[in-house]
N, C-alpha and C positions, 0 to 999 in steps of 0.2 A: 083378427085378435083386438078384442079391447083392452087394457092397462087398469089396475084397480086405481083411485086416485093417488097413494100411496108409491106402487109401483112406478105411476109416470112420471112423478115428481124425484125418483132413482134415478130414473133415465135423462131425465133433464139436466140433474146435476150432475150429474156423473156419466158421462160419455164414453162406453169403450172402445167407441175410435176417435177419440180426441189426442190432438198429437202431445200433449201434455203429460194425458196417461198410457199412451203408449211408450211415450219414453220413460216414465217412470217420474216424472217431474212431483207429482202427487201420491206418490206410493214408496214405504220403506219398508224395510225389514229388519227382525229382530232373530237372531240368531246364537250358535256357540255350539259348544261340545254340552249332551245330553245332561240335563240337571245341574244346569251353569246359572238359573236365574234368569232364564228367558220368559218361563209365565209369570214370576214377579216381574218384571218389567214390561209385560203386556201391559196385566193389569193397572199397573202404575198409568200407563199413558192412554189405556182406555177411561181412566175415569177423568185425564183432559177433555172439556167439551168441544176441542176444537180435534181430534184425533180417532177416529177406529182404528184397532188394533184386532185383528182374526185370531184370537189365540187355539183353534182347533186343529191347527199344524195342516198345512194346504201340501207339504211337501212338494214344491213346483219342482227346485233346485238342488233337491238333497244330493250329496255328497257321490252318494252312491248309485244314483239313480244313471242309465244306460239303455238307450231304445237300440234295438237293433232290427231294422226294416226287413231284412231278409238270412236273419239266422246268422251261419254260416258263411255265405255269399255277401257278407259284407263287402269285402274286401275285393271283390271281381267288379263292384259299379266302378263306372267312370267316373273321374272327380266332380265334374260336374253334375251328375246323377245325384250323388251322394251328397253333394251340398244343397240341392234344391230340397230334398228330402228331409234334412237336416233344418233348413230355413222353415220348412213347411210346420215340420215340427213345434219348433220353437215358438212360430205364429201362433198354434194353437193353444202350447200352453199359457202364453200372456195374453190370449184372449180367455180361457177359462179360468185364470188365477182371478184377472181384473173380474170376470164376469162374477165371481165368487164373492170378490172383496165386497163388492157393490150390492150384492144381494144379502149378505149377512148385515150389511152396516144397518142401522136404525135411528143414527143421528142427523139430528136436519143440520147441526152446526158442524159438522166435523168440516175441514178443510182437507186432510191427510186420511189414507188408505193404508193399513198395515197389515203383514201376514207375520206371524212368529210359528218359528217351526229349526227346530235345533238342525246340527249337523246341513247346513243348507251352502252351498261351493257360492264363495262371493264372485269366481268368476264368472259362471253362469248366470248369477244376479245380474252383475253389471254387462254382462253381455246381451243380455236382454234387455234391459232397462239399462242406458248410458247414464240417467241424470237418477237414477232412484238412489236413495240412502239407505247406509247399512247399519244398525247396531250391533255389535260383538260381545258378546258376555262372556268374559273370563271367570272361572271360580277355580280355585287350588282342584286340581284333578284327583286327589285322594279322597276329599269329600265328595267329591263329583260323585265316585265312584261307590262311596257308601249308601250315597242315596240313592244312585241308580239302582244297586242290590236290593235294596227294600222295596223300590218301586217295581220291579220287577216282580219280585218277592209276592205282592200283592194281585198279580194276575195269573201267575203259577200258582200258589198254592202251598210250593216247596222251596225247602233251601236245597236241594238236588243242583247241581250244575253251576250254585252260585254261592252258597257256604258252606266251608269243608267240615263244619263242626254244626252238633244240632244245638248246641247254646249260642249261639250267632253271634260268637265274639270276634270270630275275623274271616277275611273276604277270603274265598276260595282263590286259590291261585290260576284254575285256568279261567275265571270269569275276569280276573286283573288281565290277566294276557290276551283274552280276546278282545279284551275292549279296547285296550290300549293299541293293541295291531291295529285294532282297523281305525281308529283318527292315524295312527302314524303313517297308515297308508296314504290318507290323503293331506299329510303334511299341510292340517289345517294350522297350527299353530304358526307356522312359518308364514304360509300364505295371507294368514286374519294381521299380522305385522307388515307385511308388504304391501298389503293393499293398504292399510290406514296410512302407512308411509306415504303412497304412491298419489292417494286420492285424500285428504286430509277431510274435504271437505263433506266427502260422501263416505267414509267408513268410519265409525266411531267405536273404541273401546272402552269397555267398562267392566269395571273388578266389582264381583259379587261383594268381595270384601268391604269395598269403599260405600255401595250401594246401602250393607247394614252399618257401618259406623255410621253417615249421615245421609241417611235416606234423600232428604229436601233438597241437598247441595248437588248430589248426581242428576236426581229430575229435573234439577231444571239446567243444568248444563245438556243433557239428552235434549229437553225443552228449546233450547236454542238450535242448538243442532239443528234441529228438524224446522227452525222457523217458527212457533207456534208461542203463544201468551208465555210468560214467565212471572205473572203477578204473582208476588210473594202468598198472597191468602189462599190464590187458585192450587199454588203447588201445595201446600200446608193441607188442603182439604184432600188433594189427592193421595198423598201419603199416608192422610189419616182414614181412609178408606179402604186401606191395602196394608195394614199391619199384618203381623203374623198372629196377632193376638186373635184378630177380627175373621181371617181367613180358617184360621184353626179353629174357629168355634170356643172362642176362650182361652186357652192354652197360652202360657208365655213362653216364647222363645227357651228351650233346653228340655221342655216339659215332652216327652217322645208320646205318639202315638204312632204305631207303625201302621194301620189299618186306614191311613190316611194320606192324601196328597204332600198335605202341608206338616212331617213326621215330625220335625224338632227343630228345624231353623236357626242352628249355628254355626260357627266357624270353630274348625280343628277337628269336627268329631273323629275322620279317621284314625287318631291316634287310641280312639277306645276300640278300634277294631283292626289293625293291621297288625300282624305278628312278625316277628322277624322274617320268616320266610316272604310273607306279604312284600313286605320294602324290599326284599331283594329283587323279586320277579317285577316290581313296579320301577325298581331304578333301571335294570334289564330293558325292560319296553317303554317305559313313560318320562325316564330321568332326562334325558335330552329336551324334550318339550318343559320339565316341570322347570328347569333353567332357563331356559329361551321364555317363556312366561314372565319372570320373575320371581316363582315362589322357592325357590331355594337359588341358590350361589354356587354350588358344586354337589355331587353324591353324597357328600361326610354328612348325612341326617338319619 
């Protein structure tokens, strides 16, 4: 089989079997809870000539993903057999992800390949790629839930199961409960902070709110963490290409359009939507992680 010139150059530049690729030295991941700013971070990084970040969401290491080779007979397997199949599956996932990133990259100048997928397991990522770097986006989960509700509404076409009232003024209590229960089950916030403490050179936490206040400073820190050029003019160009106004078609942050991915772009929007009942539901199912992440000191909010 013959390769086109472009495909052949990619193969030579990014060998899927290369040790640095298989170990994750040339790879990074952008993750965090849904609607926490992962897409914005991916777009900012993708504007850097030394970086390609795929934002189509490969879901290679999703928190909820679990493969069962033999259905209910999984526990009947000999430990060595189970380990064999788990390792084989892991090898396939690694090869598939690496191959997909190489195929999607259109930059001859890129020295790093990245994957942006929310709700990925850091344990699974570093278990597969022990030298990879992970950027975890944090956002006030109350704002993230409002954004997620509107995001889902664009696909369902109805408020049923998302908002309780037709005037769209408050979040549906079941939606809050279901979303937060899923996050808490994964113990995601605790794991993020644990791994950031254990592997400071490989896991970096970035707050959406900080990115809003000083995009250039935060992006420069992330680029330094990834080991790529942090020239001031370059960082400014990346920021200029990825403002809310640019991606929203000219709207300023705060001017809402509910029919687009870039809906509003502000901090604290949850105060416009949460009812007292919503607040109590959130405290019950997500209050601890909100405090752990530093968005509140206690439940008196």
